[in-house]
C-alpha positions in Angstrom: 0.0 0.0 0.0 1.4 3.4 -1.0 0.5 6.4 1.2 0.6 9.9 -0.3 1.9 12.9 1.6 -1.7 14.0 2.1 -2.7 10.6 3.5 0.1 10.6 6.0 -0.8 14.2 7.1 -4.4 13.3 7.6 -3.6 10.2 9.6 -1.1 12.1 11.8 -3.6 14.9 12.4 -6.2 12.3 13.5 -3.6 10.6 15.8 -2.7 13.9 17.4 -6.5 14.8 17.9 -7.0 11.4 19.6 -3.9 11.8 21.8 -4.9 15.3 23.0 -8.4 14.1 23.8 -9.9 17.6 23.3 -12.5 19.1 21.1 -10.0 20.4 18.6 -10.5 20.7 14.8 -8.1 19.4 12.2 -7.2 23.0 11.2 -6.4 23.8 14.8 -4.0 20.9 14.9 -2.3 22.1 11.7 -2.0 25.7 13.0 -1.3 25.3 16.8 0.8 22.1 16.7 2.5 22.4 13.3 6.0 21.4 14.5 4.7 18.3 16.3 2.7 17.4 13.2 5.8 17.8 11.0 8.0 15.7 13.3 5.3 12.9 13.4 5.0 13.0 9.6 8.7 12.6 9.2 8.8 9.7 11.6 6.0 8.0 9.8 7.6 8.5 6.4 10.8 7.0 7.8 9.0 4.0 9.3 7.1 3.4 6.0 10.3 3.5 4.0 11.9 0.9 6.3 14.8 3.0 7.3 16.6 2.7 10.6 13.7 3.4 13.0 12.6 0.1 14.6 15.8 -1.9 13.9 17.1 -3.5 17.0 20.2 -5.2 15.6 22.0 -5.7 12.3 24.5 -8.5 11.6 26.5 -8.3 8.4 27.9 -11.9 8.1 24.9 -13.8 6.6 22.9 -10.6 6.8 20.5 -10.6 9.7 18.3 -7.7 10.8 16.0 -7.7 13.8 13.1 -5.4 13.9 11.3 -4.0 17.0 7.7 -5.2 16.6 6.5 -2.7 19.1 6.8 0.2 16.6 3.4 1.5 15.6 3.3 3.6 12.4 0.6 6.1 13.4 1.2 6.2 17.1 2.2 9.5 18.7 5.8 8.9 19.8 7.5 10.4 22.8 9.3 12.9 20.5 6.0 14.2 19.3 4.4 14.1 22.8 7.2 16.4 24.0 6.0 19.0 21.6 2.3 18.8 22.5 0.4 19.9 25.6 -0.7 17.3 28.1 -3.8 15.4 27.0 -7.1 15.9 28.7 -8.2 13.2 31.1 -11.9 12.5 31.4 -13.1 11.7 34.9 -16.3 9.9 35.4 
C-alpha cells in the first residue's frame, strides 16, 4: 500500500487529535501544533520507507536484521508528545 503525503498528514492529524483528547479541529492541529505534526509525519515516512527506526540489531555476516515489533506507524511517539500539551483526562 502506498501512502501519499496528504494521506500521511491526515492520519497524523487524527492521531494527534485522539492523543490530545480535546474538542479540537483538524485545522487547529495544523495551526497550533505544526511542529509536532511535521515531526510525526517525518517519523511515519521513515518507518514506512523501512529505514533505521525500529531496527534493534544488524548482523553483516549472513545478513541478519532484527526489527522492533512494538513500533506502531501512526502512534504518537515520545518525541511528538514532548512538543504537545498534556492530553485531557476525562473523569467519570
